[in-house]
DRENPA-3360 file (N, C-alpha, C; in nm, 2 decimals, always signed):
BEGIN
1 = MIINKKYQ = +13.09/+6.66/+9.59/+12.97/+6.63/+9.53/+12.96/+6.73/+9.42 ~ +12.89/+6.68/+9.30/+12.87/+6.77/+9.19/+12.73/+6.83/+9.20 ~ +12.73/+6.96/+9.18/+12.61/+7.03/+9.18/+12.59/+7.09/+9.06 ~ +12.49/+7.05/+8.98/+12.47/+7.11/+8.84/+12.33/+7.16/+8.82 ~ +12.33/+7.30/+8.81/+12.21/+7.37/+8.81/+12.12/+7.34/+8.70 ~ +12.17/+7.26/+8.60/+12.10/+7.24/+8.48/+11.98/+7.14/+8.52 ~ +11.99/+7.08/+8.64/+11.89/+6.99/+8.69/+11.79/+7.05/+8.78 ~ +11.81/+7.19/+8.81/+11.72/+7.25/+8.90/+11.59/+7.25/+8.85;
9 = DKRVAVLG = +11.49/+7.22/+8.94/+11.34/+7.20/+8.90/+11.30/+7.10/+8.80 ~ +11.40/+7.01/+8.78/+11.38/+6.90/+8.68/+11.33/+6.78/+8.76 ~ +11.26/+6.69/+8.70/+11.21/+6.57/+8.76/+11.30/+6.46/+8.71 ~ +11.38/+6.40/+8.80/+11.47/+6.29/+8.76/+11.44/+6.17/+8.84 ~ +11.47/+6.06/+8.77/+11.44/+5.93/+8.84/+11.57/+5.86/+8.86 ~ +11.59/+5.79/+8.97/+11.72/+5.72/+8.99/+11.67/+5.58/+9.03 ~ +11.72/+5.47/+8.96/+11.70/+5.34/+8.99/+11.81/+5.28/+9.05 ~ +11.81/+5.23/+9.17/+11.91/+5.17/+9.25/+11.97/+5.26/+9.35;
17 = FGKTGLSI = +11.99/+5.20/+9.47/+12.06/+5.26/+9.59/+12.19/+5.21/+9.63 ~ +12.26/+5.16/+9.52/+12.40/+5.13/+9.55/+12.48/+5.26/+9.56 ~ +12.61/+5.24/+9.56/+12.69/+5.35/+9.58/+12.67/+5.46/+9.48 ~ +12.66/+5.42/+9.35/+12.64/+5.52/+9.24/+12.50/+5.58/+9.25 ~ +12.40/+5.50/+9.27/+12.27/+5.55/+9.30/+12.25/+5.65/+9.41 ~ +12.31/+5.62/+9.52/+12.31/+5.72/+9.64/+12.38/+5.85/+9.60 ~ +12.50/+5.84/+9.54/+12.57/+5.95/+9.50/+12.49/+6.05/+9.41 ~ +12.42/+5.97/+9.31/+12.34/+6.05/+9.22/+12.22/+6.12/+9.28;
25 = IKSMLASG = +12.16/+6.05/+9.38/+12.04/+6.10/+9.45/+12.09/+6.23/+9.53 ~ +12.20/+6.22/+9.60/+12.25/+6.33/+9.68/+12.28/+6.45/+9.59 ~ +12.35/+6.42/+9.48/+12.39/+6.53/+9.38/+12.26/+6.60/+9.32 ~ +12.16/+6.52/+9.29/+12.04/+6.58/+9.22/+11.96/+6.65/+9.32 ~ +11.96/+6.61/+9.44/+11.88/+6.68/+9.56/+11.95/+6.81/+9.58 ~ +12.09/+6.81/+9.59/+12.17/+6.93/+9.60/+12.15/+7.02/+9.48 ~ +12.14/+6.98/+9.36/+12.12/+7.05/+9.25/+11.98/+7.11/+9.23 ~ +11.88/+7.07/+9.33/+11.75/+7.13/+9.32/+11.65/+7.05/+9.24;
33 = AKVFAYDD = +11.68/+6.93/+9.20/+11.59/+6.84/+9.13/+11.49/+6.79/+9.22 ~ +11.38/+6.76/+9.16/+11.28/+6.67/+9.22/+11.31/+6.52/+9.20 ~ +11.35/+6.44/+9.30/+11.40/+6.31/+9.28/+11.31/+6.21/+9.30 ~ +11.28/+6.12/+9.21/+11.20/+6.00/+9.23/+11.29/+5.89/+9.23 ~ +11.31/+5.81/+9.35/+11.40/+5.70/+9.35/+11.34/+5.57/+9.37 ~ +11.40/+5.47/+9.32/+11.34/+5.34/+9.32/+11.43/+5.23/+9.34 ~ +11.42/+5.14/+9.43/+11.50/+5.02/+9.45/+11.41/+4.92/+9.51 ~ +11.44/+4.79/+9.49/+11.36/+4.68/+9.54/+11.37/+4.69/+9.70;
41 = HHKECPIN = +11.48/+4.75/+9.75/+11.49/+4.76/+9.90/+11.48/+4.90/+9.95 ~ +11.38/+4.97/+9.89/+11.37/+5.12/+9.92/+11.37/+5.16/+10.07 ~ +11.32/+5.07/+10.15/+11.31/+5.11/+10.28/+11.45/+5.12/+10.36 ~ +11.55/+5.06/+10.29/+11.69/+5.06/+10.33/+11.76/+5.18/+10.30 ~ +11.70/+5.28/+10.23/+11.76/+5.40/+10.19/+11.82/+5.47/+10.30 ~ +11.95/+5.51/+10.31/+12.01/+5.58/+10.42/+11.98/+5.73/+10.41 ~ +11.92/+5.78/+10.30/+11.91/+5.93/+10.29/+11.78/+5.97/+10.34 ~ +11.79/+6.06/+10.43/+11.67/+6.11/+10.50/+11.64/+6.25/+10.45;
49 = DNSLIFDS = +11.56/+6.26/+10.35/+11.53/+6.39/+10.29/+11.39/+6.40/+10.25 ~ +11.31/+6.49/+10.30/+11.18/+6.50/+10.28/+11.13/+6.52/+10.13 ~ +11.23/+6.58/+10.05/+11.20/+6.60/+9.91/+11.22/+6.48/+9.83 ~ +11.27/+6.37/+9.88/+11.30/+6.25/+9.81/+11.18/+6.17/+9.80 ~ +11.14/+6.13/+9.69/+11.01/+6.05/+9.66/+11.04/+5.91/+9.63 ~ +10.99/+5.81/+9.71/+11.01/+5.67/+9.68/+10.90/+5.62/+9.60 ~ +10.93/+5.62/+9.48/+10.82/+5.57/+9.38/+10.88/+5.51/+9.25 ~ +10.80/+5.43/+9.19/+10.85/+5.36/+9.07/+10.82/+5.47/+8.95;
57 = PVNHQNID = +10.92/+5.52/+8.88/+10.90/+5.62/+8.78/+10.85/+5.55/+8.64 ~ +10.74/+5.47/+8.65/+10.70/+5.40/+8.53/+10.62/+5.50/+8.44 ~ +10.57/+5.61/+8.48/+10.51/+5.70/+8.39/+10.62/+5.80/+8.34 ~ +10.70/+5.76/+8.25/+10.82/+5.84/+8.21/+10.78/+5.97/+8.13 ~ +10.66/+6.00/+8.11/+10.63/+6.13/+8.03/+10.66/+6.24/+8.14 ~ +10.65/+6.21/+8.27/+10.67/+6.32/+8.37/+10.80/+6.32/+8.42 ~ +10.89/+6.24/+8.37/+11.03/+6.25/+8.41/+11.13/+6.31/+8.31 ~ +11.22/+6.40/+8.35/+11.29/+6.46/+8.25/+11.43/+6.38/+8.23;
65 = CLFVSPGI = +11.47/+6.30/+8.32/+11.59/+6.23/+8.31/+11.60/+6.10/+8.40 ~ +11.65/+5.99/+8.35/+11.66/+5.87/+8.42/+11.80/+5.84/+8.43 ~ +11.84/+5.81/+8.57/+11.97/+5.76/+8.59/+11.95/+5.60/+8.64 ~ +12.03/+5.52/+8.59/+12.03/+5.38/+8.63/+12.16/+5.34/+8.69 ~ +12.16/+5.28/+8.81/+12.28/+5.24/+8.87/+12.33/+5.11/+8.79 ~ +12.46/+5.12/+8.79/+12.53/+5.01/+8.70/+12.50/+4.87/+8.75 ~ +12.46/+4.84/+8.87/+12.43/+4.71/+8.92/+12.29/+4.65/+8.88 ~ +12.21/+4.74/+8.80/+12.08/+4.69/+8.76/+12.09/+4.65/+8.62;
73 = NPQNNNII = +12.04/+4.53/+8.59/+12.05/+4.47/+8.47/+11.92/+4.52/+8.39 ~ +11.95/+4.60/+8.27/+11.85/+4.65/+8.20/+11.77/+4.55/+8.13 ~ +11.82/+4.43/+8.11/+11.73/+4.33/+8.04/+11.63/+4.27/+8.13 ~ +11.65/+4.28/+8.26/+11.56/+4.22/+8.35/+11.48/+4.32/+8.43 ~ +11.47/+4.45/+8.38/+11.41/+4.55/+8.46/+11.29/+4.61/+8.38 ~ +11.17/+4.59/+8.43/+11.05/+4.64/+8.35/+11.05/+4.79/+8.34 ~ +11.10/+4.87/+8.44/+11.10/+5.01/+8.43/+11.18/+5.05/+8.31 ~ +11.31/+5.00/+8.31/+11.40/+5.04/+8.19/+11.34/+5.00/+8.05;
81 = KSW = +11.28/+4.89/+8.05/+11.22/+4.84/+7.93/+11.10/+4.93/+7.88 ~ +11.03/+4.99/+7.98/+10.92/+5.07/+7.94/+10.97/+5.21/+7.89 ~ +11.09/+5.24/+7.90/+11.15/+5.37/+7.84/+11.18/+5.34/+7.69;
% end
């Protein structure tokens, strides 16, 4: 797993809980980031971490970085369009 301290104390949003999204979530949590995760099926997320926030990061002024899983179509996603 990649741990990057540049994300420590940053607010990052992750869209999608596929393989890529889950890897990013784990890496960002290990790096000390505050992670906002969103997926249409968020109740199925296998990560059990109290610091993980399941929320739609539509207020992007409070987010330092957005990660989008490759399975999400940016043309059909309102969150991405709002950025």
